[in-house]
Wavefront OBJ file of the C-alpha trace (Angstrom):
o trace
v 0.049 0.002 -0.016
v 2.416 2.720 -1.309
v 1.220 5.897 -0.986
v -1.034 5.719 2.024
v -0.553 7.124 5.653
v -1.243 6.446 8.928
v -3.393 9.425 10.481
v -3.642 10.176 13.845
v -6.899 11.185 15.594
v -8.134 14.819 15.263
v -7.795 16.190 18.838
v -8.726 19.595 20.149
v -5.804 21.626 21.763
v -7.254 23.412 24.684
v -4.841 26.371 26.323
v -4.648 29.511 28.174
v -2.758 32.389 27.535
v -1.456 35.429 29.869
v -0.218 38.629 27.909
v 2.344 40.958 29.425
v 3.571 44.089 27.889
v 7.368 44.093 27.530
v 8.318 47.270 25.891
v 6.470 50.446 24.294
v 9.609 51.675 22.617
v 9.282 49.106 19.594
v 6.407 49.419 17.164
v 4.544 47.269 17.116
v 4.739 46.714 20.844
v 6.579 43.823 22.196
v 4.636 41.382 24.221
v 5.415 38.251 26.384
v 2.780 35.775 25.693
v 2.747 32.765 28.530
v 0.417 29.839 27.015
v -0.635 27.094 29.218
v -2.089 23.814 27.902
v -4.926 21.862 29.680
v -4.764 18.202 29.738
v -3.392 16.193 27.875
v -1.237 19.020 26.809
v -0.507 20.527 30.079
v 2.884 22.542 29.269
v 3.664 26.064 29.380
v 5.348 27.804 26.577
v 6.627 31.628 26.466
v 6.779 33.282 23.418
v 7.786 37.075 22.664
v 5.684 38.358 19.955
v 5.629 41.869 18.391
v 2.007 42.977 17.666
v -0.282 46.004 17.593
v -2.343 45.007 20.350
v -2.448 42.536 23.197
v -5.091 40.240 21.593
v -3.169 40.001 18.357
v -0.242 39.004 20.531
v -2.565 36.167 22.466
v -4.030 34.773 19.451
v -0.619 34.612 17.685
v 0.759 32.813 20.938
v -2.198 30.361 20.920
v -1.746 29.344 17.242
v 1.833 28.715 17.719
v 1.164 26.545 20.800
v -1.987 24.672 18.733
v 0.902 23.932 15.780
v 3.548 22.655 18.379
v 1.010 20.380 20.276
v -1.295 19.186 17.269
v -0.145 15.691 15.764
v 1.085 15.627 12.372
v -1.283 14.900 9.646
v 0.915 11.513 8.361
v 3.377 9.857 10.438
v 4.755 7.782 7.716
v 5.635 9.344 4.047
l 1 2 3 4 5 6 7 8 9 10 11 12 13 14 15 16 17 18 19 20 21 22 23 24 25 26 27 28 29 30 31 32 33 34 35 36 37 38 39 40 41 42 43 44 45 46 47 48 49 50 51 52 53 54 55 56 57 58 59 60 61 62 63 64 65 66 67 68 69 70 71 72 73 74 75 76 77
């Protein structure tokens, strides 16, 4: 069965983000985003993100976290 892929189950990654302002000197502002996952992804990641607002920084941090914690679509290629 050449060309077939084993696929993992889709799972939803749940997490919370805390955003702190690091610097107003730089434009866009520099934010420290701490993302903590809920089980089974109970790890914490800290990102420094340049964004126009705290909401944009939080969403960017959450998107990075979800990308890191999600299973790849194919484990054999």
